[in-house]
C-alpha positions in Angstrom: 146.6 -16.8 182.9 148.7 -19.4 181.2 149.3 -21.3 184.4 151.5 -24.1 182.5 154.0 -21.6 181.0 156.8 -20.7 183.3 159.4 -18.0 182.5 162.5 -18.7 184.6 164.6 -15.8 185.5 168.3 -16.2 185.1 168.8 -16.7 188.8 167.0 -20.0 188.7 169.1 -21.3 185.8 172.2 -20.0 187.5 171.1 -21.9 190.8 171.1 -25.1 188.7 174.1 -24.5 186.5 176.4 -23.2 189.4 175.1 -25.7 191.9 174.3 -22.8 194.3 173.0 -23.3 197.8 174.1 -24.3 201.2 173.0 -27.8 202.1 173.4 -26.9 205.8 170.6 -24.5 205.5 168.1 -26.9 203.9 167.5 -28.0 200.3 170.1 -26.2 198.2 168.7 -23.9 195.6 170.2 -25.9 192.7 168.2 -28.9 193.8 164.9 -27.0 194.0 165.7 -25.6 190.5 166.4 -29.0 189.3 163.2 -30.5 190.9 161.1 -27.7 189.5 162.6 -28.0 185.9 162.2 -31.8 186.0 158.6 -31.5 187.0 158.1 -29.3 183.9 160.1 -31.6 181.6 158.1 -34.9 182.7 154.7 -33.0 182.6 152.1 -33.4 179.9 151.2 -29.8 179.5 153.9 -27.6 181.1 156.5 -25.6 179.4 159.5 -23.5 180.4 159.9 -20.1 178.6 163.2 -18.3 178.1 164.3 -15.2 176.2 167.4 -13.7 174.7 167.8 -11.5 177.7 167.9 -14.5 180.0 170.5 -16.0 177.9 172.6 -12.8 178.0 172.4 -12.8 181.8 173.5 -16.5 182.0 176.4 -15.9 179.6 177.5 -12.8 181.6 177.3 -14.7 184.9 179.0 -17.7 183.9 182.0 -15.9 182.4 183.0 -19.0 180.5 182.0 -19.3 176.9 182.6 -23.1 176.7 180.4 -23.7 179.8 177.7 -21.3 178.4 177.7 -23.2 175.1 177.1 -26.4 176.9 174.3 -24.9 179.0 172.8 -23.3 175.8 172.8 -26.7 174.1 170.9 -28.1 177.1 168.3 -25.2 177.0 167.8 -25.2 173.2 167.8 -29.1 173.0 164.9 -29.7 175.5 161.5 -29.8 173.7 159.7 -28.4 176.8 161.9 -25.1 176.6 160.6 -22.5 174.3 162.0 -19.1 173.4 159.9 -16.0 173.5 160.9 -12.8 171.7 160.7 -9.4 173.2 158.7 -6.8 171.1 159.0 -3.1 171.1 155.8 -3.0 173.2 157.7 -5.0 175.8 160.7 -2.9 175.7 158.6 0.3 176.1 156.6 -1.1 178.9 159.8 -2.3 180.6 161.1 1.3 180.5 157.8 2.4 182.0 158.2 -0.2 184.9 161.9 0.8 185.4 160.8 4.3 186.0 157.9 3.2 188.2 160.4 1.4 190.4 162.6 4.5 190.6 165.3 2.4 188.9 165.5 0.0 191.8 164.6 -3.0 189.5 167.0 -3.7 186.8 165.9 -3.1 183.1 166.4 -6.8 182.4 164.0 -7.7 185.3 161.6 -5.1 183.9 161.9 -6.9 180.5 161.1 -10.2 182.1 158.2 -8.7 183.9 156.8 -7.0 180.6 157.2 -10.2 178.5 155.3 -12.2 181.1 152.6 -9.6 181.4 152.1 -9.6 177.6 152.1 -13.4 177.1 150.5 -14.4 180.5 153.6 -16.3 181.7 154.2 -17.2 185.3 157.5 -15.6 186.4 159.7 -17.9 188.5 162.5 -16.1 190.4 164.3 -16.0 193.7 164.7 -12.3 193.7 162.6 -10.9 196.5 162.7 -7.3 195.3 161.6 -8.4 191.9 158.8 -10.7 193.4 157.5 -7.7 195.4 157.5 -5.3 192.5 156.3 -7.7 189.8 153.4 -9.2 191.7 151.5 -6.0 191.1 151.6 -6.8 187.3 152.0 -10.6 186.9 151.9 -13.9 188.7 155.3 -14.5 190.2 156.6 -17.3 192.5 159.7 -18.9 193.8 160.2 -22.4 192.4 159.6 -24.2 195.8 156.2 -22.5 195.9 155.2 -24.3 192.7 156.4 -27.7 193.7 153.9 -30.3 195.3 
């Protein structure tokens, strides 16, 4: 397994970009996301992976093209962030996963799982349903479980 390659689900990016989390309940999600991303950026051998599917989810959720462009510039401008492309194999396996989950897991989440499976990425997400489903196929964690 490529333990130094982390594929961040869109929820982690959105935690950061939207400053999500309630500080009254502990460390806000955005701060955990920021700490995890900084850990990777300042590491010697770790990288964060993203796909076009993650970018589409971020763009849809931000609902602001100017803000999305600014965030996209950040993602594309960081040398520790690398883009992975989805293949036909990933697509077909994602459809199989979607069916296995009885369509309770979104197709995009199935794509993320499929891509991580093929390329041995560690999936980082906050989605408990996705974690429960994906752990049968790949390594998957919440970001706070990967921090020291």
